[in-house]
C-alpha positions as CSV (number, residue, x, y, z in Angstrom):
1,X,-4.8,19.8,8.8
2,X,-7.2,19.1,11.6
3,X,-8.8,22.5,11.2
4,X,-10.6,21.3,8.0
5,X,-13.9,19.5,8.4
6,X,-13.8,16.0,7.1
7,X,-15.5,12.6,7.7
8,X,-13.7,10.5,10.2
9,X,-13.3,7.1,8.6
10,X,-11.3,4.0,9.5
11,X,-7.7,4.6,8.6
12,X,-7.6,1.6,6.2
13,X,-10.3,3.2,4.1
14,X,-8.3,6.4,3.7
15,X,-5.2,4.4,2.8
16,X,-7.1,2.5,0.2
17,X,-8.5,5.7,-1.3
18,X,-5.0,7.2,-1.5
19,X,-3.7,4.0,-3.2
20,X,-6.5,3.9,-5.8
21,X,-6.2,7.6,-6.6
22,X,-2.4,7.2,-6.7
23,X,-2.7,4.3,-9.2
24,X,-4.9,6.5,-11.5
25,X,-2.4,9.3,-11.2
26,X,0.5,7.0,-11.8
27,X,-1.1,5.9,-15.1
28,X,-1.4,9.5,-16.2
29,X,2.2,10.3,-15.2
30,X,3.6,7.3,-17.1
31,X,1.6,8.3,-20.2
32,X,2.9,11.8,-20.0
33,X,6.5,10.7,-19.7
34,X,6.2,8.2,-22.5
35,X,3.8,10.0,-24.8
36,X,5.9,9.7,-27.9
37,X,6.5,5.9,-27.4
38,X,4.5,2.9,-28.6
39,X,3.9,-0.3,-26.7
40,X,5.6,0.9,-23.6
41,X,3.3,-1.1,-21.3
42,X,4.9,-4.2,-22.5
43,X,8.3,-3.2,-20.9
44,X,9.0,-4.2,-17.3
45,X,10.6,-0.8,-16.3
46,X,7.3,0.9,-17.2
47,X,5.5,-1.0,-14.5
48,X,8.3,-0.3,-12.0
49,X,7.7,3.4,-12.8
50,X,4.0,3.0,-12.5
51,X,4.2,1.4,-9.0
52,X,6.7,4.0,-7.8
53,X,4.2,6.8,-8.7
54,X,1.3,4.8,-7.2
55,X,3.1,4.1,-3.8
56,X,4.5,7.6,-3.3
57,X,1.2,9.2,-2.2
58,X,0.7,6.4,0.3
59,X,4.1,6.8,1.8
60,X,3.7,10.6,1.9
61,X,0.3,10.2,3.6
62,X,1.8,7.9,6.3
63,X,4.8,10.3,6.7
64,X,2.6,13.4,7.2
65,X,0.5,11.5,9.7
66,X,3.6,10.2,11.5
67,X,4.8,13.8,11.9
68,X,1.3,14.9,13.0
69,X,0.8,17.2,9.9
70,X,-2.5,15.5,9.4
71,X,-4.6,12.5,10.6
72,X,-4.8,9.4,8.6
73,X,-8.5,9.0,9.4
74,X,-9.4,12.2,7.5
75,X,-10.9,11.5,4.1
76,X,-10.4,15.1,3.0
77,X,-6.7,14.9,3.9
78,X,-6.4,11.6,2.0
79,X,-7.9,13.1,-1.2
80,X,-5.6,16.2,-0.9
81,X,-2.5,14.0,-0.6
82,X,-3.6,11.7,-3.4
83,X,-4.3,14.4,-5.9
84,X,-1.7,17.0,-4.8
85,X,1.3,15.1,-3.6
86,X,3.6,16.9,-6.1
87,X,2.5,20.3,-4.8
88,X,3.0,19.1,-1.2
89,X,6.6,18.0,-2.0
90,X,7.2,21.5,-3.5
91,X,5.5,23.2,-0.5
92,X,2.6,24.5,-2.6
93,X,-0.4,23.2,-0.4
94,X,-1.3,25.5,2.4
95,X,-1.8,23.8,5.8
96,X,0.3,20.7,4.8
97,X,4.0,20.9,5.3
98,X,6.3,17.9,4.6
99,X,9.2,17.4,7.0
100,X,12.7,18.2,5.8
101,X,13.8,14.7,4.7
102,X,10.5,14.1,3.0
103,X,10.4,17.4,1.2
104,X,13.9,16.8,-0.3
105,X,12.8,13.5,-1.8
106,X,10.9,14.7,-4.9
107,X,13.8,16.0,-7.0
108,X,15.9,12.8,-6.8
109,X,12.7,10.8,-7.6
110,X,12.0,13.0,-10.6
111,X,15.6,12.5,-11.8
112,X,15.2,8.7,-11.4
113,X,11.9,8.7,-13.2
114,X,13.5,10.6,-16.1
115,X,16.3,8.1,-16.3
116,X,13.9,5.2,-16.3
117,X,11.8,6.9,-19.0
118,X,14.9,7.3,-21.2
119,X,15.7,3.6,-20.7
120,X,12.2,2.6,-21.6
121,X,12.3,4.9,-24.7
122,X,15.6,3.3,-25.8
123,X,14.3,-0.2,-25.2
124,X,11.0,0.5,-26.9
125,X,12.8,2.0,-30.0
126,X,14.9,-1.1,-30.3
127,X,11.9,-3.4,-30.2
128,X,9.9,-1.2,-32.6
129,X,12.9,-1.0,-35.1
130,X,13.2,-4.8,-35.1
131,X,9.5,-5.1,-35.7
132,X,9.6,-2.5,-38.5
133,X,12.4,-4.6,-40.2
134,X,10.2,-7.7,-40.0
135,X,7.3,-5.7,-41.7
136,X,9.7,-4.5,-44.4
137,X,10.8,-8.1,-45.0
138,X,7.2,-9.2,-45.2
139,X,6.3,-6.5,-47.8
140,X,9.4,-7.0,-49.9
141,X,9.1,-10.8,-50.1
142,X,6.1,-10.7,-52.5
143,X,6.2,-8.7,-55.8
144,X,2.4,-8.3,-55.6
145,X,2.6,-6.7,-52.2
146,X,5.4,-4.5,-53.4
147,X,3.4,-3.3,-56.3
148,X,0.4,-2.6,-54.1
149,X,2.5,-0.7,-51.7
150,X,3.7,1.5,-54.6
151,X,0.1,2.2,-55.5
152,X,-1.0,3.1,-52.0
153,X,2.1,5.4,-51.5
154,X,1.5,7.2,-54.8
155,X,-2.2,7.6,-53.8
156,X,-1.5,9.3,-50.4
157,X,1.9,10.9,-51.0
158,X,2.2,14.7,-50.5
159,X,5.5,15.0,-52.5
160,X,5.2,12.8,-55.6
161,X,8.3,14.5,-57.2
162,X,10.6,13.5,-54.3
163,X,9.1,10.0,-54.3
164,X,9.6,9.6,-58.1
165,X,13.2,10.9,-57.9
166,X,14.1,8.5,-55.1
167,X,12.7,5.5,-56.9
168,X,14.4,6.5,-60.2
169,X,17.7,6.8,-58.4
170,X,17.2,3.3,-56.9
171,X,16.2,1.8,-60.3
172,X,19.2,3.2,-62.0
173,X,21.7,1.7,-59.6
174,X,23.8,-0.9,-61.5
175,X,24.4,-4.4,-60.0
176,X,27.8,-4.7,-58.4
177,X,30.0,-7.4,-59.9
178,X,30.9,-8.8,-56.5
179,X,27.2,-9.3,-55.5
180,X,25.0,-11.9,-57.2
181,X,22.1,-10.3,-59.1
182,X,19.4,-12.2,-57.1
183,X,20.9,-10.9,-53.8
184,X,21.2,-7.4,-55.1
185,X,17.6,-7.5,-56.3
186,X,16.4,-8.5,-52.8
187,X,18.3,-5.6,-51.4
188,X,16.7,-3.2,-54.0
189,X,13.2,-4.6,-53.1
190,X,13.8,-3.9,-49.4
191,X,15.2,-0.5,-50.2
192,X,12.2,0.3,-52.3
193,X,9.9,-0.7,-49.4
194,X,11.9,1.6,-47.1
195,X,11.6,4.5,-49.5
196,X,7.8,3.9,-49.9
197,X,7.1,3.5,-46.2
198,X,9.2,6.5,-45.2
199,X,7.3,8.6,-47.8
200,X,3.9,7.3,-46.7
201,X,4.8,7.8,-43.0
202,X,5.9,11.4,-43.7
203,X,2.7,12.1,-45.7
204,X,0.3,10.4,-43.3
205,X,2.0,10.1,-39.9
206,X,-1.2,9.2,-38.0
207,X,-2.9,6.9,-40.5
208,X,-0.3,5.2,-42.6
209,X,-0.7,1.9,-40.7
210,X,-4.5,2.0,-41.2
211,X,-4.0,2.4,-45.0
212,X,-1.6,-0.5,-45.1
213,X,-4.1,-2.7,-43.2
214,X,-7.1,-1.5,-45.2
215,X,-5.4,-2.3,-48.5
216,X,-4.5,-5.8,-47.3
217,X,-0.8,-5.2,-47.2
218,X,-0.4,-6.3,-43.6
219,X,-2.5,-8.6,-41.4
220,X,-4.6,-7.2,-38.6
221,X,-2.3,-8.5,-35.9
222,X,0.6,-6.8,-37.6
223,X,-1.3,-3.5,-37.8
224,X,-2.3,-3.7,-34.1
225,X,1.2,-4.5,-33.0
226,X,2.7,-1.8,-35.2
227,X,0.2,0.8,-34.0
228,X,-0.3,-0.1,-30.4
229,X,1.7,-3.2,-29.6
230,X,-0.1,-6.5,-29.0
231,X,2.4,-7.4,-26.4
232,X,1.8,-4.1,-24.6
233,X,-2.0,-4.6,-24.7
234,X,-1.8,-8.2,-23.5
235,X,0.5,-7.4,-20.6
236,X,-1.6,-4.4,-19.6
237,X,-4.7,-6.5,-19.5
238,X,-2.9,-9.2,-17.6
239,X,-1.6,-6.7,-15.0
240,X,-5.1,-5.2,-14.6
241,X,-6.5,-8.6,-14.0
242,X,-3.7,-9.4,-11.6
243,X,-4.3,-6.1,-9.6
244,X,-8.0,-6.9,-9.3
245,X,-7.2,-10.4,-8.3
246,X,-4.7,-9.3,-5.7
247,X,-7.0,-6.7,-4.3
248,X,-9.8,-9.2,-4.1
249,X,-7.6,-11.9,-2.5
250,X,-6.2,-9.4,0.1
251,X,-9.7,-8.2,0.9
252,X,-11.0,-11.8,1.3
253,X,-8.0,-12.9,3.4
254,X,-8.4,-9.8,5.7
255,X,-12.2,-10.4,6.0
256,X,-11.7,-14.1,7.0
257,X,-8.6,-13.6,9.1
258,X,-8.5,-13.0,12.8
259,X,-4.9,-11.8,13.1
260,X,-5.0,-9.1,10.4
261,X,-7.8,-7.1,12.0
262,X,-6.6,-7.7,15.5
263,X,-3.1,-6.4,14.6
264,X,-4.7,-3.5,12.8
265,X,-6.7,-2.5,15.8
266,X,-3.7,-2.9,18.1
267,X,-2.0,-0.3,15.9
268,X,-4.9,2.1,15.9
269,X,-5.5,1.7,19.6
270,X,-1.9,2.4,20.4
271,X,-1.5,5.3,17.9
272,X,-0.8,8.6,19.7
273,X,-2.5,10.9,17.3
274,X,-5.4,8.6,16.3
275,X,-8.8,10.3,16.4
276,X,-11.1,9.6,19.3
277,X,-13.6,7.9,16.9
278,X,-10.9,5.6,15.5
279,X,-9.6,4.7,18.9
280,X,-13.1,4.0,20.1
281,X,-13.7,1.7,17.1
282,X,-10.5,-0.2,18.0
283,X,-11.5,-0.3,21.7
284,X,-14.9,-1.9,20.9
285,X,-13.3,-4.5,18.6
286,X,-10.7,-5.5,21.2
287,X,-13.3,-5.5,23.9
288,X,-15.6,-7.8,21.9
289,X,-12.6,-10.1,21.3
290,X,-12.0,-10.3,25.1
291,X,-15.6,-11.1,25.8
292,X,-15.7,-13.8,23.1
293,X,-12.3,-15.2,24.2
294,X,-13.4,-15.5,27.8
295,X,-16.2,-17.8,26.8
296,X,-14.1,-20.0,24.4
297,X,-12.3,-23.2,25.2
298,X,-8.8,-21.8,24.7
299,X,-9.7,-18.5,26.4
300,X,-6.4,-17.9,28.0
301,X,-4.4,-18.1,24.8
302,X,-6.9,-15.9,22.9
303,X,-7.1,-13.3,25.7
304,X,-3.3,-13.0,25.6
305,X,-3.3,-12.3,21.9
306,X,-5.1,-9.1,22.7
307,X,-3.6,-8.2,26.1
308,X,0.1,-9.1,25.7
309,X,1.0,-6.4,23.2
310,X,-0.9,-3.8,25.2
311,X,0.6,-4.8,28.5
312,X,4.1,-4.7,27.1
313,X,3.6,-1.1,26.1
314,X,2.9,-0.2,29.8
315,X,6.5,-1.1,30.6
316,X,7.9,1.5,28.2
317,X,9.1,4.8,29.8
318,X,7.8,6.8,26.8
319,X,4.2,5.5,27.1
320,X,1.9,8.5,27.4
321,X,-0.6,8.8,30.2
322,X,-3.4,9.0,27.7
323,X,-2.3,5.7,26.1
324,X,-1.8,4.0,29.5
325,X,-5.3,5.2,30.6
326,X,-6.9,3.8,27.4
327,X,-5.3,0.4,28.0
328,X,-6.3,0.2,31.6
329,X,-9.8,1.4,30.8
330,X,-10.1,-1.4,28.3
331,X,-9.0,-4.1,30.8
332,X,-11.2,-2.7,33.6
333,X,-14.3,-2.2,31.4
334,X,-14.1,-5.7,29.9
335,X,-12.9,-7.5,33.0
336,X,-13.8,-11.1,33.9
337,X,-12.1,-13.8,35.9
338,X,-10.5,-15.2,32.7
339,X,-9.2,-11.7,31.6
340,X,-8.0,-11.0,35.1
341,X,-5.9,-14.2,35.2
342,X,-4.1,-13.1,32.0
343,X,-3.7,-9.4,32.8
344,X,-3.2,-9.0,36.6
345,X,0.3,-10.7,36.8
346,X,1.7,-8.6,33.9
347,X,0.1,-5.5,35.4
348,X,1.8,-6.1,38.7
349,X,5.2,-6.5,36.9
350,X,4.5,-3.3,34.9
351,X,4.5,-1.4,38.2
352,X,8.3,-1.4,37.8
353,X,8.1,1.0,34.9
354,X,10.3,4.2,35.2
355,X,7.2,6.3,34.2
356,X,5.8,7.4,37.6
357,X,2.5,8.7,36.0
358,X,1.9,5.3,34.3
359,X,2.8,3.5,37.5
360,X,0.2,5.4,39.4
361,X,-2.4,4.6,36.8
362,X,-1.5,0.9,36.8
363,X,-1.8,0.8,40.6
364,X,-5.2,2.4,40.4
365,X,-6.3,0.0,37.7
366,X,-5.3,-2.9,39.9
367,X,-7.3,-1.5,42.8
368,X,-10.3,-1.2,40.5
369,X,-10.0,-4.9,39.4
370,X,-9.6,-5.9,43.0
371,X,-12.8,-4.1,44.0
372,X,-14.7,-5.5,41.0
373,X,-13.7,-9.2,41.2
374,X,-11.9,-9.8,44.5
375,X,-13.9,-7.9,47.1
376,X,-13.2,-10.3,50.0
377,X,-9.4,-10.3,49.5
378,X,-7.0,-8.5,51.7
379,X,-4.2,-6.3,50.4
380,X,-1.5,-4.7,52.5
381,X,-2.8,-1.4,53.9
382,X,0.5,0.3,53.1
383,X,0.3,-0.8,49.4
384,X,-3.4,0.0,49.2
385,X,-2.7,3.6,50.2
386,X,0.5,3.8,48.1
387,X,0.8,6.8,45.8
388,X,3.7,6.2,43.4
389,X,6.1,9.2,43.1
390,X,8.5,10.3,40.5
391,X,11.7,9.8,42.4
392,X,10.7,6.7,44.3
393,X,13.5,4.2,45.0
394,X,13.5,0.9,43.2
395,X,13.5,-1.0,46.5
396,X,10.3,0.8,47.7
397,X,8.7,-0.1,44.4
398,X,9.8,-3.7,44.7
399,X,8.2,-3.9,48.2
400,X,4.8,-2.9,46.8
401,X,5.2,-5.2,43.8
402,X,5.8,-8.1,46.2
403,X,2.8,-7.1,48.2
404,X,0.6,-7.2,45.1
405,X,2.1,-10.6,44.1
406,X,1.3,-12.0,47.5
407,X,-2.2,-10.7,47.3
408,X,-2.6,-12.3,43.9
409,X,-1.4,-15.7,45.1
410,X,-4.1,-15.7,47.7
411,X,-6.8,-14.1,45.4
412,X,-6.5,-16.7,42.7
413,X,-7.0,-19.6,45.1
414,X,-10.4,-21.2,44.8
415,X,-12.8,-20.0,47.4
416,X,-14.2,-22.6,49.9
417,X,-17.8,-23.6,49.5
418,X,-20.1,-22.4,52.2
419,X,-21.2,-25.2,54.6
420,X,-24.6,-26.8,53.8
421,X,-27.3,-25.8,56.4
422,X,-28.7,-28.7,58.4
423,X,-32.5,-28.9,59.1
424,X,-33.6,-30.5,62.4
425,X,-36.5,-33.0,62.3
426,X,-39.2,-32.2,64.9
427,X,-39.7,-34.9,67.6
428,X,-42.8,-36.9,67.3
């Protein structure tokens, strides 16, 4: 993916772009799956489906970067993943190939999404059927509303003959002896409402609710709930407000926090396939932190917040020479007595690493710090000329580590003040 020109932006910007575009696409995907449903945004499973679709592009973006299929500082790559993640899973985007486990993820996810959509449809139908029954009860409870419903249905029906036959059949039904006449009449009124509503819905499937509302048969809130679902609209607006609030709160916390950007830049600085610009941005941030920490009252603690995670990585055998060189360059370029006090002892211990290349670079870094801040100190000539080798014995390495430790014990001692010069008074 690196062959395509693209602005090199901070990684967090690209991840935010992928998430926002993913949320827009998730809304579209949910609407497509549940197109024949009403009020589905009021069901919890709908939001689980929404967030699954929204997060998938972010996870895919990270996975492709982790496998070096692209760089997560590329805006172009972020947009391609955000808009085309389905095609990437199916191998349809040239230049971006998902790894084996990632590529096999899409079909199980689609099956899960279909099961969730079926569950939502069943739940939604149950809720809507219950509400329909409540509307029927409302219309059948008042003879005036029932008469008005008959008028509206006859006005808009497309099959008056079928309607008249159904109503005549209902009217001719005798009252059963075992059922009180008043109860049977209530049933007939509800059955008449059902016949009229079914006929009106079949004749005007898109606008029958509007006609009921316009003729005053149902209140506005009933019409909105019947057509769109007031619960669905209320929950949708609440979720939008919550998303905006969470995004704003996270942004504010990140802006005012010290630990979040520091940890972010640690991640970027240590990332093997980070772009040079992104690594430079992190290097400058960590360097400014070291300069500011050196001048603060609790400088030692604040310096260690930056240096400790970096110095720990120098002990790992898998640390690459490029990464080790970047860490050592940072410590040398932003050196100071305070920074030296926090970094030199761990650097000396890091000489025990199994990685001979990194050991050599650490040794050279220590020599540079000695030349910069401890010019009048003496190091064992054998250690000063030491060139770490791949198959060097642990005992030989320990000898040089002890020589560096002995040098540091002397180097950190306060230097004696030069004697004050005495001026002789001329004899009178």
